[in-house]
KEKE-3310 file (N, C-alpha, C; in steps of 0.2 Angstrom, whole numbers, plus 5000, padded with zeros to 4 digits):
npx = (5648:5630:5618:5604:5589:5580:5563:5554:5543:5544:5556:5562:5560:5568:5580:5581:5581:5592:5602:5601:5604:5615:5627:5628:5623:5625:5618:5605:5594:5577:5565:5556:5544:5543:5555:5561:5561:5570:5582:5582:5585:5597:5606:5604:5599:5601:5590:5574:5567:5551:5539:5521:5511:5512:5513:5506:5511:5508:5515:5509:5507:5520:5527:5520:5525:5539:5539:5535:5544:5558:5571:5570:5562:5566:5571:5570:5557:5553:5540:5538:5528:5516:5503:5492:5485:5477:5472:5480:5493:5490:5487:5499:5507:5501:5504:5518:5527:5540:5541:5533:5533:5527:5527:5530:5547:5554:5570:5580:5574:5571:5583:5589:5580:5582:5596:5595:5587:5594:5606:5601:5603:5599:5589:5594:5591:5576:5579:5572:5566:5551:5537:5525:5511:5496:5489:5479:5474:5470:5467:5470:5466:5467:5456:5457:5448:5449:5443:5441:5445:5443:5447:5445:5457:5466:5483:5493:5506:5521:5534:5549:5549:5537:5521:5508:5491:5473:5462:5447:5445:5449:5465:5478:5494:5508:5500:5498:5495:5489:5493:5486:5486:5473:5469:5469:5475:5474:5484:5494:5505:5513:5516:5512:5516:5508:5516:5514:5502:5489:5479:5470:5454:5446:5434:5439:5455:5472:5486:5503:5512:5524:5533:5535:5536:5539:5535:5541:5530:5527:5526:5537:5554)
npy = (5643:5641:5649:5644:5648:5640:5638:5632:5625:5613:5604:5591:5590:5601:5597:5585:5591:5599:5589:5582:5592:5599:5596:5603:5615:5630:5631:5640:5640:5641:5639:5649:5658:5672:5676:5674:5684:5694:5686:5683:5696:5698:5688:5687:5675:5663:5656:5652:5640:5636:5632:5630:5629:5635:5640:5656:5664:5662:5652:5658:5671:5675:5673:5682:5694:5693:5695:5708:5716:5726:5721:5708:5703:5697:5685:5667:5657:5642:5632:5620:5608:5599:5600:5595:5597:5607:5620:5626:5626:5634:5646:5649:5651:5663:5672:5673:5662:5652:5638:5622:5610:5594:5585:5568:5573:5574:5573:5573:5579:5591:5597:5598:5607:5618:5621:5624:5636:5645:5646:5652:5667:5682:5697:5713:5715:5724:5741:5751:5757:5752:5761:5762:5770:5779:5785:5794:5789:5791:5780:5777:5767:5752:5738:5720:5715:5724:5736:5753:5760:5769:5773:5777:5774:5769:5769:5755:5754:5763:5767:5775:5770:5764:5757:5749:5744:5742:5737:5738:5735:5723:5719:5715:5707:5717:5727:5745:5759:5776:5787:5797:5810:5809:5819:5837:5846:5835:5831:5824:5811:5801:5786:5769:5751:5735:5724:5714:5703:5699:5687:5684:5685:5688:5700:5712:5716:5715:5724:5726:5740:5747:5761:5767:5779:5794:5809:5824:5826:5815:5807:5802:5803)
npz = (5376:5373:5383:5394:5402:5414:5420:5431:5443:5448:5456:5453:5439:5435:5438:5430:5417:5418:5419:5407:5397:5400:5394:5383:5385:5395:5410:5419:5432:5440:5453:5455:5448:5449:5451:5439:5429:5433:5433:5419:5414:5420:5416:5402:5394:5380:5377:5384:5394:5399:5411:5412:5422:5437:5454:5460:5450:5433:5419:5408:5411:5413:5401:5393:5400:5398:5384:5383:5388:5383:5383:5384:5374:5363:5366:5363:5368:5375:5378:5391:5396:5405:5401:5389:5373:5360:5363:5373:5367:5356:5362:5369:5357:5353:5363:5360:5361:5356:5354:5358:5370:5376:5391:5394:5390:5374:5372:5363:5352:5358:5361:5348:5342:5350:5348:5334:5334:5342:5334:5323:5314:5321:5321:5329:5347:5352:5352:5358:5373:5381:5388:5400:5396:5393:5379:5369:5353:5335:5322:5305:5291:5281:5282:5285:5275:5265:5267:5270:5286:5301:5318:5335:5348:5363:5369:5377:5380:5375:5364:5357:5345:5342:5347:5357:5356:5358:5345:5336:5323:5311:5307:5296:5297:5294:5289:5286:5295:5296:5309:5321:5334:5346:5355:5359:5345:5337:5329:5315:5317:5311:5301:5304:5305:5307:5317:5326:5332:5344:5352:5340:5332:5343:5350:5353:5347:5350:5345:5340:5335:5323:5319:5303:5297:5305:5314:5323:5332:5339:5355:5361:5357)
capx = (5642:5624:5615:5597:5586:5574:5559:5549:5543:5546:5563:5564:5560:5573:5586:5582:5583:5599:5606:5601:5606:5621:5633:5627:5621:5626:5611:5603:5587:5574:5558:5551:5543:5543:5562:5563:5562:5576:5587:5582:5588:5604:5610:5602:5600:5600:5583:5571:5562:5546:5533:5515:5507:5516:5509:5506:5513:5508:5519:5506:5509:5528:5528:5518:5529:5545:5538:5533:5550:5563:5578:5569:5557:5568:5573:5566:5553:5551:5536:5539:5522:5512:5497:5491:5479:5478:5470:5486:5498:5488:5487:5506:5509:5498:5508:5524:5531:5543:5540:5529:5535:5523:5530:5537:5550:5558:5576:5583:5570:5571:5590:5590:5576:5586:5602:5592:5584:5600:5611:5598:5604:5593:5590:5596:5585:5573:5583:5568:5563:5544:5535:5518:5508:5490:5489:5473:5476:5466:5471:5466:5469:5463:5456:5458:5443:5451:5438:5444:5443:5445:5444:5449:5459:5471:5489:5494:5513:5523:5541:5551:5548:5530:5516:5504:5485:5468:5458:5441:5446:5453:5471:5483:5501:5511:5496:5501:5490:5491:5492:5485:5484:5466:5468:5472:5474:5473:5489:5497:5512:5516:5513:5514:5515:5507:5521:5512:5494:5488:5472:5466:5447:5443:5430:5444:5461:5478:5491:5509:5514:5531:5533:5539:5537:5537:5538:5542:5524:5526:5527:5544:5559)
capy = (5638:5644:5649:5644:5649:5635:5641:5626:5625:5606:5603:5585:5592:5606:5593:5581:5596:5601:5583:5580:5597:5602:5594:5607:5622:5633:5631:5644:5638:5644:5637:5654:5662:5679:5678:5673:5691:5697:5682:5684:5702:5698:5683:5687:5669:5663:5653:5651:5634:5638:5628:5634:5629:5637:5644:5663:5667:5656:5653:5662:5678:5676:5673:5689:5699:5693:5697:5715:5720:5727:5717:5700:5702:5693:5678:5662:5654:5635:5630:5613:5607:5592:5601:5593:5601:5613:5627:5628:5627:5640:5652:5651:5654:5670:5675:5674:5657:5649:5631:5619:5603:5591:5580:5567:5577:5571:5577:5574:5584:5598:5599:5600:5613:5624:5623:5627:5642:5649:5647:5656:5674:5686:5705:5715:5716:5730:5746:5756:5755:5754:5765:5761:5776:5779:5790:5793:5789:5790:5776:5776:5763:5747:5732:5713:5715:5730:5742:5759:5760:5774:5772:5779:5769:5771:5764:5752:5756:5766:5768:5780:5767:5761:5757:5743:5746:5738:5739:5734:5733:5717:5721:5710:5708:5721:5733:5751:5764:5783:5788:5804:5810:5811:5825:5843:5847:5829:5831:5818:5809:5796:5780:5763:5745:5730:5719:5709:5703:5695:5685:5685:5682:5691:5706:5718:5713:5720:5725:5730:5744:5750:5767:5767:5786:5797:5816:5827:5827:5809:5808:5800:5804)
capz = (5376:5374:5390:5394:5408:5415:5425:5433:5451:5450:5457:5449:5432:5433:5439:5424:5412:5419:5418:5400:5393:5403:5390:5377:5387:5402:5413:5425:5433:5446:5454:5457:5442:5450:5451:5432:5425:5435:5430:5412:5413:5423:5412:5395:5391:5373:5376:5390:5395:5404:5413:5411:5428:5443:5459:5461:5443:5429:5413:5403:5413:5413:5394:5391:5403:5394:5377:5383:5390:5378:5384:5384:5370:5357:5368:5361:5374:5374:5384:5393:5400:5406:5399:5382:5370:5355:5366:5376:5362:5352:5367:5370:5351:5352:5367:5357:5363:5350:5353:5364:5371:5381:5395:5394:5385:5369:5373:5356:5348:5361:5360:5341:5341:5354:5344:5328:5336:5344:5329:5317:5315:5323:5321:5336:5351:5351:5356:5361:5379:5381:5393:5401:5395:5390:5374:5364:5346:5330:5317:5299:5286:5277:5286:5282:5270:5261:5268:5274:5293:5306:5324:5341:5353:5368:5369:5383:5381:5369:5364:5352:5338:5341:5352:5358:5358:5356:5339:5334:5316:5310:5303:5294:5298:5289:5287:5288:5296:5298:5316:5323:5341:5346:5359:5357:5338:5333:5323:5312:5320:5306:5298:5308:5302:5311:5317:5331:5334:5350:5352:5334:5333:5349:5348:5352:5346:5352:5340:5341:5329:5323:5315:5297:5296:5311:5314:5330:5336:5343:5362:5363:5352)
cpx = (5636:5621:5607:5595:5580:5570:5553:5549:5544:5553:5566:5565:5566:5580:5587:5584:5590:5604:5607:5603:5612:5627:5633:5626:5624:5619:5610:5595:5584:5567:5553:5550:5544:5551:5565:5565:5568:5582:5588:5586:5595:5608:5609:5603:5598:5593:5580:5566:5557:5540:5527:5512:5511:5512:5510:5507:5513:5513:5516:5508:5516:5530:5526:5522:5536:5544:5537:5539:5555:5569:5577:5564:5559:5571:5568:5563:5551:5547:5537:5533:5519:5505:5496:5485:5481:5477:5476:5492:5496:5489:5494:5509:5507:5502:5516:5529:5534:5542:5536:5530:5531:5528:5526:5541:5554:5565:5580:5580:5571:5578:5591:5586:5579:5592:5600:5590:5590:5605:5608:5600:5598:5594:5591:5590:5583:5577:5578:5565:5555:5542:5527:5515:5502:5490:5483:5475:5470:5469:5466:5470:5464:5462:5457:5454:5444:5446:5442:5441:5446:5442:5449:5451:5464:5477:5489:5501:5515:5531:5543:5549:5541:5526:5511:5497:5480:5465:5452:5441:5450:5459:5475:5490:5504:5507:5499:5495:5493:5489:5492:5484:5477:5464:5471:5470:5473:5478:5492:5504:5516:5512:5516:5512:5513:5512:5520:5505:5493:5480:5468:5459:5443:5439:5435:5451:5467:5483:5497:5511:5521:5530:5537:5540:5535:5539:5539:5536:5523:5529:5534:5549:5565)
cpy = (5642:5644:5648:5645:5644:5638:5635:5625:5617:5605:5597:5586:5596:5601:5588:5585:5598:5595:5582:5586:5601:5601:5599:5614:5624:5634:5636:5642:5641:5640:5642:5659:5670:5681:5677:5679:5694:5693:5682:5691:5702:5694:5683:5680:5669:5660:5652:5645:5636:5633:5632:5634:5629:5641:5652:5666:5662:5658:5657:5669:5680:5677:5680:5694:5699:5696:5705:5719:5720:5723:5710:5698:5697:5686:5673:5659:5647:5633:5622:5612:5600:5593:5600:5597:5607:5620:5630:5630:5634:5647:5654:5654:5662:5674:5676:5668:5654:5642:5628:5612:5600:5586:5573:5570:5573:5575:5578:5579:5591:5601:5602:5606:5619:5626:5627:5634:5647:5650:5651:5663:5678:5694:5707:5716:5723:5735:5751:5754:5757:5757:5764:5768:5776:5786:5789:5794:5788:5786:5776:5772:5758:5741:5726:5712:5720:5736:5747:5759:5766:5773:5775:5774:5772:5766:5761:5754:5759:5766:5773:5777:5764:5761:5751:5746:5741:5741:5735:5731:5727:5719:5715:5712:5711:5727:5739:5756:5771:5784:5796:5804:5812:5817:5831:5844:5841:5828:5824:5817:5804:5790:5774:5757:5740:5725:5713:5709:5698:5693:5686:5681:5685:5698:5712:5714:5718:5719:5728:5733:5746:5755:5765:5774:5789:5804:5818:5827:5820:5810:5807:5800:5799)
cpz = (5377:5381:5390:5401:5409:5421:5426:5440:5453:5450:5453:5442:5430:5434:5433:5418:5412:5417:5410:5395:5395:5398:5384:5379:5394:5404:5419:5426:5440:5446:5455:5451:5443:5450:5443:5428:5427:5433:5423:5410:5415:5418:5405:5392:5383:5372:5383:5390:5401:5405:5413:5418:5434:5447:5458:5454:5438:5423:5408:5404:5412:5405:5391:5394:5399:5387:5377:5385:5384:5377:5384:5378:5364:5359:5366:5368:5372:5380:5385:5398:5400:5403:5391:5379:5366:5358:5369:5371:5358:5356:5368:5363:5351:5357:5365:5359:5356:5349:5359:5364:5377:5385:5394:5388:5380:5369:5367:5352:5351:5360:5353:5339:5344:5350:5337:5329:5338:5339:5323:5319:5316:5323:5328:5340:5351:5355:5359:5367:5379:5388:5394:5401:5391:5385:5369:5357:5341:5324:5311:5294:5283:5281:5282:5275:5264:5261:5272:5281:5297:5313:5330:5346:5358:5369:5376:5385:5375:5370:5358:5345:5337:5347:5352:5360:5355:5349:5338:5327:5316:5305:5301:5296:5292:5286:5289:5289:5297:5305:5318:5331:5342:5351:5356:5350:5334:5327:5321:5315:5315:5304:5302:5305:5308:5311:5322:5332:5339:5350:5346:5335:5338:5346:5347:5352:5348:5347:5342:5334:5329:5318:5309:5294:5303:5311:5322:5334:5340:5350:5364:5356:5353)
residu = (MET:PRO:LYS:ILE:LEU:ILE:VAL:ASP:ASP:ASP:GLU:ALA:ILE:ARG:ARG:LEU:LEU:ARG:MET:ARG:LEU:ALA:ASN:ALA:PHE:GLU:ILE:VAL:ASP:THR:GLY:ASP:PRO:GLU:GLN:ALA:LEU:SER:LEU:ALA:LEU:GLU:HIS:ARG:PRO:ASP:ALA:ILE:LEU:LEU:ASP:LEU:MET:MET:PRO:LYS:TYR:SER:GLY:PHE:GLN:LEU:CYS:GLN:SER:LEU:ARG:SER:LEU:SER:TYR:THR:CYS:ARG:ILE:PRO:ILE:PHE:VAL:ILE:THR:GLY:GLU:ALA:GLY:MET:LYS:TYR:ARG:GLU:HIS:CYS:GLU:HIS:LEU:GLY:ALA:THR:ALA:TYR:PHE:GLU:LYS:PRO:ILE:ASP:PHE:LYS:LYS:LEU:LYS:GLU:ARG:LEU:LEU:GLN:GLU:ILE:GLN:THR:PRO:ARG:SER:GLU:ARG:ARG:ALA:HIS:VAL:ARG:VAL:ARG:MET:GLN:ILE:GLY:LEU:ARG:LEU:ARG:GLY:THR:ASP:ALA:ALA:GLY:LYS:MET:VAL:GLU:GLU:LEU:THR:THR:THR:GLU:ASN:VAL:SER:ALA:GLY:GLY:PHE:LEU:CYS:ASN:CYS:ASN:ALA:SER:LEU:VAL:HIS:GLY:ALA:ILE:VAL:GLU:VAL:PHE:LEU:SER:SER:GLY:THR:GLY:CYS:PHE:VAL:GLY:LYS:ALA:GLN:VAL:VAL:ARG:GLN:GLU:ALA:PRO:GLY:ALA:PRO:TRP:GLN:ARG:TYR:GLY:PHE:GLN:PHE:VAL:GLU:LYS:ASN:SER:GLU:TRP:VAL:LEU:GLN)
# end
């Protein structure tokens, strides 16, 4: 039976979700968003149902944390919230949420969407553990307008297979850039592809890059 993790500080909502979904899913739930990360790592749920507005640690923060960890980044996140409006929906999508359901919940639709997502074959979860590390980089490639760009940036975290960083240039999903270390000899380390974009339209955009070519000069092997 598929397992889902419910994160909501409202005990009545958790009880209702458990009652309506227990016939199709194994349920793990918590009202403490700070406990949710450890539960996700311990139970490896097939999906997470997440409330947005919780004390101390919001659903936005938790969604971002789940997406940044190697062992939880592939788990589908279903936002379940009483907050209406496109701005919340769009923000959740930018953070990597799979679906957005407003309260009162359409349980038939929710169950169908959960089963559809869980039964869809997925690539293996990211094998490379990410490390918070600041590394100066020089990126060279073509922006969304087809113009050659070259800029200096600093990573926020890195892995053997890629990195996350801010860029002033507007890059499209799938774009490939040449990657150089900006310190020391400024050596070439490989070519990387844009696989994730956060907050499109912002002055500084954050991108996730995955190496398509890499040499031994990269900091993690």
